[in-house]
Every structure is written in C-alpha cells, then in structure tokens.
C-alpha positions as CSV (number, residue, x, y, z in Angstrom):
1,M,133.2,105.8,52.7
2,E,133.3,109.2,50.6
3,C,132.9,112.7,52.2
4,E,130.8,115.4,51.0
5,S,132.6,118.9,50.2
6,P,130.6,122.0,50.9
7,T,129.1,123.4,47.7
8,I,127.5,126.2,50.2
9,N,129.1,127.9,52.7
10,S,129.4,131.2,54.5
11,S,132.7,133.6,53.5
12,S,134.9,134.6,56.6
13,E,133.4,138.1,56.1
14,Q,130.2,136.6,56.2
15,I,130.9,134.6,59.6
16,K,132.3,137.9,61.0
17,E,128.9,139.2,60.7
18,I,127.3,136.1,61.9
19,F,129.0,136.0,65.2
20,A,127.9,140.2,65.5
21,Q,124.6,139.5,65.1
22,T,124.2,136.4,67.3
23,K,123.4,136.2,71.2
24,T,121.6,133.1,71.5
25,I,123.1,129.7,70.1
26,A,121.4,126.3,70.4
27,I,123.6,123.5,70.4
28,I,122.2,120.4,69.0
29,G,123.9,117.4,70.1
30,L,125.6,119.2,73.4
31,S,127.1,116.4,75.5
32,P,127.4,116.7,79.1
33,D,131.0,114.6,78.4
34,S,133.4,117.5,79.2
35,T,136.0,115.5,76.9
36,K,133.3,115.8,74.2
37,A,133.8,118.7,71.3
38,S,130.2,119.9,71.7
39,Y,131.0,120.2,75.4
40,R,134.1,122.1,74.8
41,V,133.0,124.3,72.3
42,A,130.0,125.2,74.2
43,K,131.8,126.2,77.4
44,Y,133.8,128.3,75.1
45,L,131.0,129.9,73.5
46,K,129.4,130.6,76.8
47,E,132.7,132.2,78.2
48,Q,132.6,134.7,75.1
49,G,129.2,135.8,76.3
50,F,126.8,134.2,74.0
51,K,123.5,132.4,75.8
52,I,124.2,128.9,74.8
53,V,120.9,126.4,75.0
54,P,122.0,122.7,74.9
55,V,119.7,120.1,73.0
56,Y,120.0,116.8,74.3
57,P,117.8,113.8,74.5
58,K,118.9,113.4,78.2
59,E,119.9,115.5,81.3
60,E,118.2,118.1,82.7
61,E,121.4,120.1,82.7
62,I,124.6,121.2,80.9
63,L,126.9,124.2,81.4
64,G,124.3,125.4,83.9
65,E,121.6,125.7,81.2
66,K,118.4,124.3,81.1
67,V,118.4,121.4,78.3
68,Y,115.7,121.0,75.6
69,R,114.8,118.0,73.9
70,S,113.9,119.5,70.3
71,L,114.6,122.6,68.7
72,A,110.7,123.1,68.9
73,E,110.6,123.5,72.7
74,I,112.7,126.2,73.4
75,P,110.4,128.9,74.5
76,F,112.6,131.9,73.1
77,A,114.1,133.2,69.7
78,V,117.5,131.5,68.6
79,D,119.9,133.0,66.7
80,M,121.9,130.5,65.4
81,V,121.8,126.4,65.3
82,D,125.3,125.1,66.1
83,I,125.1,121.5,65.2
84,F,127.0,118.3,66.3
85,R,125.3,115.2,64.5
86,K,125.9,113.2,61.7
87,S,125.6,114.5,58.4
88,E,122.6,112.5,57.5
89,A,120.6,114.0,60.8
90,L,121.2,117.7,59.0
91,I,117.7,117.5,57.0
92,A,115.6,116.9,60.0
93,V,117.5,119.7,61.8
94,A,117.0,121.7,58.8
95,K,113.3,121.1,58.8
96,A,113.4,122.1,62.4
97,V,114.9,125.3,61.7
98,L,112.8,126.5,58.9
99,E,109.6,125.5,61.3
100,R,110.9,127.8,63.8
101,G,111.4,130.6,61.6
102,D,113.7,133.2,63.7
103,V,116.9,131.1,63.3
104,K,119.3,133.2,61.4
105,C,122.1,130.9,61.0
106,F,122.5,127.1,60.2
107,W,126.0,125.9,61.5
108,A,126.9,122.4,60.8
109,Q,130.4,121.7,62.8
110,K,133.7,120.3,61.5
111,G,133.7,117.2,59.5
112,I,129.8,117.9,59.2
113,V,128.0,118.7,55.8
114,N,125.1,118.3,53.9
115,N,124.6,120.3,51.1
116,E,120.9,119.3,50.6
117,A,120.3,120.7,54.0
118,A,122.6,123.6,53.3
119,Q,120.6,124.1,50.0
120,M,117.3,124.2,52.0
121,I,118.5,126.5,54.3
122,E,120.2,129.2,52.0
123,K,116.8,129.2,49.7
124,A,115.0,130.2,52.7
125,G,117.4,133.2,53.2
126,L,119.5,132.1,55.9
127,K,123.5,131.7,56.4
128,V,124.6,128.8,56.2
129,V,128.2,127.3,57.4
130,Q,129.4,123.8,57.0
131,N,132.5,121.8,58.0
132,R,133.6,125.0,60.3
133,C,134.1,124.8,63.8
134,T,132.5,127.9,65.9
135,M,135.2,128.1,68.6
136,V,137.9,128.0,66.1
137,E,136.2,131.0,63.6
138,H,135.3,132.9,66.8
139,A,138.6,132.7,68.0
140,A,140.4,133.6,64.8
141,L,138.6,136.9,64.8
C-alpha cells in the first residue's frame, strides 16, 4: 500500500495562527479508550484550555464532555475539526465541514492524508493541516 504525501498543508507560521484563533475543537473519532492516541491528544488539548467536542458513534460522554454522533449535531460554533479517521473517510468529513460553514481549520492527524479532501477545503478558504499531530504541534509552540 502506498501512502499519499500531503500536497496541501499549512506552514508552521499558519499553524501558530490556527492555535491562536481556535477555542473549540471537534474531535472526529475520539475514542473512550485512554490508550488510544485520539484520547491522549484530546486530553492534552482540553488541559491546554481548548473546548473539546467528541464526535464518536457510541458513548454518551468522553473526558467529561457530551459526545455527538456527527459534526452536524453539534449545536454551537466549531473552530477546528481534528480528525482521527482513515484517509478514505476524509472526503465525507470535508463535506460535513463545508456544510457547517463555521469551521476555520480542517486538521488530519499524523499518518492521515487525503489531498482531494484537502483541495475541497482549501478551495473554500479554510486552513488545512495534514499528517501532523495537534498535540505535538501545540506543544512545540
């Protein structure tokens, strides 16, 4: 299997701006399992003062936050969508992000790249980050 390399990605300076402008982060695929990367990253982001919003097919609460089944269900503004799903799922996530109209950043975690989805998002004027970890990038600031 060949991995896709990101052809669209934000610079380190843009990533700094993204974090400065972000308050609420919807985390797509946030697992309730504390050994999973999504859980550890979400816990870190919450500890740093970001409002995290779990999006997961089951569970009622993760990390003390109400779980939503989809991005469309979240009844308040979301600044960033942080994605822990397979690359193939990113087209559907990108469409959901564009339907919301309030998301400013589409962030695909380490190892996750879908240039077609990134192109859709960038064309709509949103920031795109692929194949990078929000926790690692934030901690580096």
